[in-house]
N, C-alpha and C positions, 0 to 999 in steps of 0.2 A: 385333271383337279390334282393336289396335294392330300394330306391328310389334316391340313390347319383349315381346309376350306370344307364348307359345308356339303355333303352331298347333295347336288340337285337332281329330286325322283324326276324321270320323263313322266308326263302327264297322255294320257290316254280316256279321254272322257267316255265314257258309258252312263247311258243316259237310261234309267231305271223307273218305268209306269208301275203306280199301282195305288189302287184308289182311287182312280181322277185324279192321281196327283202326280206331279214329272219332278225328279230330281236326276243331279250329276255328279259321280261319281270319277274323278279323275286319277285315283289311285286305285282302283278297285283290283286291279293286276297284279296286285302283292301278295293278293290272297292264292296260293299254288292250288290251283284244282285236285291236287295228289294228297292234299292236307291230311287226310285221314292216315296214308301211308308214312306220310312226315310225321304224325306223333311215335309212330314204333320204330320208325327208322330217319333220322333227319336227314341221312345222307343222299337222302333222293330230291330234297330239297328243290325244285328248277334253279338251273344255273344262274340267270340274270337276278332272282330275288336274293339268292346266297351271295351274290358279288355286292347286293346294293347293303344288303344287313353289315355284310363285314364292311364295307366302306363307311355306316356309318358305326360302327364300334372302333375302327381305328381313328376318323373324328372324333368322338367323343376321349379316345385315348389321348388323342394329341392336343386337344384343348386342355383335359384336366390334368394335364404330364405334369405342371407345377406343384400338383397337388397330392403326387406318390406319395412324396415322404408325409405329408400328412395323414394319407390314408394309412401309411404301414403303420404313424401315432396311433392313430385310434383303433386300428386293430389290436394292436399291442395292449392298450388298454382294456379296450372291451374283453381279450382272451385272460388279462392278466385279472380279471373281475371272476371267473368262471373254475373252479374247481377241477382240475385234469381228470383227480382219481376219484370221482364223484360218485355216488351211489343211491338207489332209491331207499325212501323207507320200506322193509321188507315190507308184504300182505301176506298173513298168514291163509293157509287153506290145509286143513288138515292136518298130518304129519309136517308138513313142509313150507316154507318162507319163501317167499318168490320175488325177485329184486330184478333190476337190472344196474349195471355198474359200469363205468368208465376206465381205463386204462389212461395213463400220462401221456399226452399227444395224442390219442385216439381220435379220430372223426366220430367213430359210431359204437354203442355199448355192446356190451355182452350180457344176456339176460341168462339169469342163474337162480339155482333154487339152493337150500339147505336145509338138515333138520330144524323143526321147530323150535326156535330159542335158543338156537345155537350160532358158533360163529367160525364152524369148523363144516367140513364136510362139504362142500361145493359140489354140487352138479353142473355144470356147462349145460343150459338148453340151446343156445345158439348164441353163435361168434359171430357179430356183425362184421367186424373187423377183417375176418377172413374174407366173407364172402364179399365184401366190398373193393376189395383186394382189385387193382389194373383197371376197376368200372371208375367212368365220368359220373356216375351218378347212381347211385343205391340208396333206398329209402325203404323201409320196413312199415306197413301200413298194420294192420292186426296182428297180434301173436297172442297165441293162447294155448294154456297145457289143459289135456283133457278132464273132466272130474275124476275121473279114477287114476290121475298123474302117472300115467303109462305114456302118453302122446302129448307132444310138443308140435302147433302147426303155425306156419306164420304165411303171411301176402308181404313178397318183397317186388316191388315197382323197380325197373334197372333202366329205367329213360325218363321216367319225370311227366311223363305219358297219364299216369294213372291206371291202365293196363296192370293188374298184378296177377302175378304166378303164385299158390299157392302150395306150399309144400308139408311134410310129415315127417315128423321124428318120431323112432321107436326108443322111449326112453333106457329100455332096459338094454339094448342092443348099441345104442348109440348111434345107430345107421338111419340115415333118410332114406323113405321108401320111395320105391321106384314112383310108385305114380304121382301125376304133378297136373294141378289143374292149373288152365290156363285161361287168358281173358276174362279175369275174374275182377271184379270190386274189390274194392279192399275192405272189406266187412265180412267176416264169417263167423261162424258158431256151432263147437260141439254138441251134441245131443246131449240131455243132464246123465243119459245112459252110457254114453261115451263112446258108443255103436257108429254113431253118423256125424258128418260133416255136412251143415248147408250152408251154400255159399250162392253168390250171385252173378250171374255171368252179365257181362258188359258187352254190348252190341258193335256192329262194326260204326255206329254212330256216337261210341263211347258212353251208353248210356246203360245202366243198370236195368235190364227188364225181365229176367227170370233169376226164379231160387230154385234150385236142384238141391239134392240130397243124394251123397254119396257117402258108400261105407269109410269108415274110418282109417281103415289100414288101405284102403283101395277096393275100386270095382266099379260097376258101372252107375252113371248119374241116373236119377230118376226126376224128371220135372215135376215140383211142387206147388209152383204158382208160378204165372205166367201175368206181367201187368200190360194191360190193353194201350193204357193210355202214357203214352211216350211223354206227358208233361209229369210223370210221379218220381218219386225217388223212391230207392228199395233199401231196405235196414232187414237185419238178421239179429234175434236174442233168445235169452231167455229169462222168465220172472225170476226173479230174487230166491224164491221159494224154490224154485227147480221143479215146478211144476208142470210148466208149460215151453213150447217154444214158440217165439213171436215174430210174424214177420209184419215190419211195418212200411204204410205204404202211406205216400202224403208231399204234399208241396208247400209254399208257403202258407195256405190258408185252408188246406182239407187232410184229413186224415182217413186212412181206415189201417185196421190192425185185424191179421188174421193169425188164428192161435191153433198148435198141435198139442194136445197133451201128451205129455213126454212120457206117460206109460204105453202110447199107442204112436211113438215117433213115424210108423209109414202109414197112418192114418191120414187122407185127404185135410188140410185146412179148413176151419171153419171159420167166418167174419165175425167177429165182439158187437162192431156197429157199422154197418154201412154206412159208405162216405154222404156226408152232404156238403156241398158247396159253403166254405165258411165257417164249418165246425172244425176245429182242433181238438187231439184228444192222445193222451197216452194214459198207458195202465200197467199195473202190475198186479200180482198175485200175492195178496199177505195171507197165507195159511186157509184160512176161512171164508176169506171176502174179497172180491177185485176194489183196488182203487184207482182211480180214474181221474186224472188231473185234464180240465177242459173248458172252453169257452162259449158252451153251449148254454142258450137260454140268457144270452145277451152278457153274460160273464166275462167282458172284454178281457179284464186281466186275471183272468182264470179262477176256479175255485176247484176244490177235491168231494168228488162224488165216492160213493161206495157200492158196490152189487155183490149180494150173495148167490146169485144166480150162475149156474153152468156156463150160460152164456150170456156175457156182461150188454145186452144190448141196453139202449139208452133209456130206454120204456121200464128198466129195473133200477135205474142210477137214482141215489137217492144223499144229497146233500151233505155231506161231512165236514167241510171247512169251507161256509160261503163264500160266495164273492163279495170282495170290498174293493171297491174304486180306488187305482192308486197304488194298493199292494198287489204286484204281481208274485205270482206264485210260479217260481222258474224252474222247479223240479221236483221231486222227492225218492226218497229212498227206504223201501220194507226191509225191516228185524222181523224177527219171529216176535217180539215182545214191543216194540216201537217204531215209528213213522217220523223220519224226520224230511222235514219242509225245507227247500231254499226261497225265500222272497226277497225282494229287493221295491224298496221305497225310494223316489224321488233321489235313485241313483246311488242309493246305500245299499248294502245288501245286509243280509239277518239270516240266522238259520235259527229253527224254530224245530224242537225233539215233543213229541207226543207217546206218551204212553199208551198198551191199549186200552187202557179205561177211560181216556180223553184225556187226562192233565197233561198241562204241555207248561215249556220254559223255551226261554229266548237265549243262544249264545253272543253275550254282548261284546264290545268293543271300544273304546274310548276315541279313538284318532278320528279327524274331521274327514278324512276321506279314506276308504280303504276297501279291501275286496275280499269277502270270504267264499270258498267253493267247496263240496261236498266232495270227498276224493272216493270213487267206489272200490267196495274191497268183494273177496270172496265167500267169505261165510255170512249167513242166515240168523244160525241161531247163537246170537252173542249179543252182548249188553255194549260193544263197543262200535263206535264210527269213527270216522278219519275228517279230519278238514284242513285245511290249508287256508292261512291267513297272511294276509300283505298288504301293502300302502305302497305310495309312491318312494317313500322315505324309508320304508323296513323293508328287510328283505323276507322272503318267506319262510315260512313258521308250519311244520306238520304237527299236528294235535292228532292223539287218541282222546277221545271223548267218552266216557263211561255213562252210558245214559240212564244209568240210573241212581248212580252214586253224584253223578253230576263233577266229577273230577275230569281236571283237563290236563294231558299229560304229553311236553313237548316232546317230541320222539326227534327234531330235526330243525335247525336253522340253516338257512342258504348261507353258505361260508363265501365270503369274497376275500380270497385272496391277497389281492394287493390291497385291502382296508376298504371298509367303509364305517362312516360317522354318521348317524342318522343326525345326530343333533346340528350338522352344518346344513342342513336344508330345512327348508318348511315347504307344507302341501298343504293350498287354499283350493274352497270352493267358490267359486264366483256364480254370478247367476247374469246373463244377459237375456236383455229384453229383445223377441223377437219382432218383426212389421205386426204381427197380430196379436202382439202383448205374451204371448205364450214365454215362461222363464227357462232358457237354455242353461242348463249347467255348464260348470268350465270347471275341470282342473287342471291345477296348478301346480310344478314345481320347480324349484328355485334356490339356489344360497341364501341363506338367511339375509345377508348383508348385501343381497342384490339391490340397486336403486328402480325405487319407481318411479322415474321422470321420462321412458320412452326412450333411454339413451341404450335400453338391455338390447339384444337380440332376441328375435320370440319365433319358436318354431310351433306352428297350429297344427294337431294330427285331427283329421277325422275320417269319419267312415260314413253309418246313416243309412245304413241297407238291410234288410232280410230280418230283421228284428234284433240283431247283433248287438249287445251292449258294450261299450269300450270301458272297462271296469278300472278301476282307479289303482293299477298292478304295480309291481317294482319291476324294473328294466335294469339290467347290466349295459345297456347301449343308451340309454338316454342320459346317464350318467357323464358322458363324454363330451356333451354339448352342456350341461348345466356348470360341469366344472369348471368349462370357459367362459360362463358367467349369462350363457345361453338362459332363457326360460323358457321352457317347455311345456305346453298347453294341449290338453285334449276337451275339445270341443262334443260334448253328448247332445247330436243334434237329432231332431228327429227324423225317422226309419231305422234307429236303435230303437231297443226297451228298455233304456236307462231309468226310463219314470213309469217304465210298465207298456203293456202291449200297446194300448191305444197310443203311445207315443209313438211307434211303429205303426200303427194306421195310418198316423197324423203325414207321413213321411213316405208314403208307395202311392202308388196309379198318379190320381189326379189330383192329388197334394204331395207330390213328389220336389216338386220347386221347395218347399217348406226346407229339406234339406239343406238346401243352397242358400238360403236367404239365412239361415238360422247361424249356419258357418261363419258368412260374413258379418252377421249382428256379433259373433263372438267375438271376433276379430277387432270389430269396431268400439264393442267394449272393452277387451281389454287395452284398446289404445286410450281411449277415454280415461280407462284408471291409468295408465301410465306403466303397463306393463309391456308394452309396445308402442311401435309407432308404423302407420304407413309407409310402406318404401324398405322396412326394417323386419318385415315378418316374411318366415318361410313357408310355406304350408305342406304338408305331407299327408299323403294318403295313399292307398294301396288297393285295386280289383275295382271293385264299387267305388271303394275311395278313394280310386284312380278318376272313376267318372266325376265325384266331385271335386276331384282338381278340377279337371278339366271344363265343370260349369261354374265354377268360380274364378277360374282365370279369364273365362270369356266373360264373365259378367263385372267385375271388377280389379282387371290387371293392373291398376294404382296402386291396390294394396299390398302387393307381394314383393319379395326381393329376390323371392326364386319359387318353384314348383317342383317339388319332387313327386312324380306319380310312376307309382310301382304296378305291374302289371295292368294297366289301365284299360276299366271297360269304358271305352268312351266312342266307339262306333255302334251305339244304341239301337238306332234306327236299321242300318243296314244288319247288324247281328240278332234284334226281336224278328227280322224278317226272313229267316234264312232257317228255315226248318231242320237241313241237314245237320245243324252244331249241337254238340252235345246237350248244352244248357238252355237251348232256345224254347223249347215248348214248355219244360218245368219254369222258365221264366216269367211266362205272360201273366201268371198272377200276380208278382210283383210292380211288372213295369205295362200290362196291357198287350193286347193282340195286335202290331199294325199292319197284319195282313187281312184281317178280317172287321177290323174296327178303325171306321175313321178320324173317331175322337182320340183313340189311343196313338193312330198316327201322327196327326197334328201335334197332341201332345209330347209326345217322344221328339217329333220333329224340333220342337220348340226349345229343348233343354240339350239335346245329343250333343255333346262337345266337339265330336269329328264336326258337323250338321251346322255347328252355331258359329264356327270361326269367322272372324271377320276382319277387316284391317283396320286395325289397331297397333299400337306395339307392346307386346308380350314382354313379360319377363324371363329371364333364362328357365326354362324349362326340361328337367330330368327326364325321360320317361324308361323305364325298364320293361323287360318281358323275358319270355321263356321259349325256346323254339317249341320244344314239345308239348306247349300248356295247350291242353284240353280245355280250359274256362275261361282263359281271356287268352285268343287268338294271337300269336307275335304279329298279325297282320294290322291287328289294333293302333298299339305304339306305333309301329312304321309309319300307318298311314297318316295318324294323327299330327307327327311331326313334321313329315312330308308337308302338309297342308299347314301346320302352324307357318315354317319358313316361308312357304308362298303367298301368306297373307299379312305377315308381320310387317310394321312398317317401322318399328327399333330395330336395334341394333344387338341388342341381347342374344346370345347363343340358343339354339334350341337342340337338345340334346338326347341321342337313342342310344341306349346301350341293352342288347341282346344276347343273353348267355345258351350259348349254341350248343348248349349241351343238358339242360335243364326244363323245367315245366313253370309250373306257378308258383311253387314255394322256393324257387331259387336252388339254389346249391344244397346237395342234402347234407352233408357232413357240419356236423356244430360250430368248427371253426371256420369251413369254406365259408360260409351264409355270412357271417361275421363281415367278412371281406367286400360282400357286396353291400352290408349296411355302414360300413365304413367307407364306400364310395359315396354315400346318399348324402351322409353327414359332412363329408368334405366338400363335397359340389352345395351344401346349403352354406358353410360357412364361407366359401368363395364367392358365390352369387353376393351373399349379404355386402362382404368386402367390398366388390366392386361395384356394387349399387345401381345401377349396371353403368360402369364407368361413371359414374358421378352424373 
């Protein structure tokens, strides 16, 4: 076998019997039984699997060798749109301004602080550049200063496996303390009195299962909370007014919150409202009352309630901002004199500011499609809040907003060193009619003079799971296609929360196929309106969006000139039947449990991309993955590619690229990551031009 010949994976039929049903998996051997150890140390990967992955990578590199110049050009363009010596807008806290900054050429940032309101006197808190030196992968998750400003802690992942190590630095001496927390989740918090670190342990199955308390300067860990349900995620934090430590327990449909009074950090936690399947809530303490965002009482798109009780049980909740169908309250932030909430209506964001006396007003913008997001700050007793505005044509803008005077101050505009003229582009919001009549939003970005006669190549991006909305945001990456005459489109399909939480509910479990048929409806509508044409459209999605790619290429292979599936969740039935995998029990609320529920088994089997591969002519496919990925394991795209090659009746190439030194998010550096995007885009251009070989 030469590199220009696609690898042929051996077939070892494995018969699986489950709930009276039988399936055969020819490529189950690709899952290393030692996968837990592989996450921590990829060198222990079984030799035959490594050999096959190396062959796949060599084949992809060889077949796309003619695009290497294009990849380099795309990378240079994207890198040229990044201000290399960039820095964040400082966030004030007490006597200090905190920020991160990049040096020219650096893949990673430096975390710093300086005296409030000054431009000098920097104190380096964390130098990621130095820590990442000679490491193939390095990524910082959470990084926090203690409330008394004396300590700085960070969680670092050096493999891409999402097992983090937490370290603490004494800012008076500049020394990193000797005590180290291993096998941590990337989420932790200081107690409001700065004396304790609350952190989350990740177990041998890579699941967050326990919360510990440790003296901030080192000492013995004390178990604070242990979660018995392996289907729940954990998070830790503090209320905005620093009155409580918060332990958040939940999955996609159910929440439970435990609280520890800040004045008694060693006290056992108490539950705010016991979990009830289907009821989600989050809360914050607003000086003298609790504010609760919840979907309880059939508030599908959420409402805000308040409680004056010490323990905010549901029986004490009183409606504060009532539920309005179609107005999805996505979050809120509490300040001493104001409450700010974020809402989404028909895939458009807005921010509402409410004073303690109840008077509210909206922060408004004029563009047809844009994204607004609240950016958290450190200070509670302030009249300033910060938000970020952007659109497909407008780079990010950071505003400080005075909630009392209603004055907005532009603090920073994302700088594009190579130049960017928003007037060259146009962004539009279209609506495609789904099979059942639902109106599916589509956001389109293109050059103003792009012809709408079907001649322009089109890339259609989608996700559609977990309630994640696809915001109409600005991207330095997408411009490299748009500037070449491509149309970039985002399908806001069901399964996301783009049109509210009900939009999510209509794209999960028994309604999951709506996600796939919505995406196809968007492609067909774009074609009908002249934005694209069947056979000249590339579909692109990652993770659960990669599952979407696998589904739509099975359903309508004729629509696509290429499919890009990044870290694709395609082996759905096998993964949801394997309780040893990190995300399987937590994912059952999203997809169903095929181990115990025959209906769930049959439903998942009916759309699982790996299980639905059939004898038909598939378009070119590029599947990518990471060897250390604990979310979508490397063998999912590996198995899928092998099966696609086995069944495809056409000549279009099926390609696999596995990053042997990274996990779910790909390369960790800000520039290295762009090389992976450049490969994706070069593949799109290449596949579209080949067509496939007309």
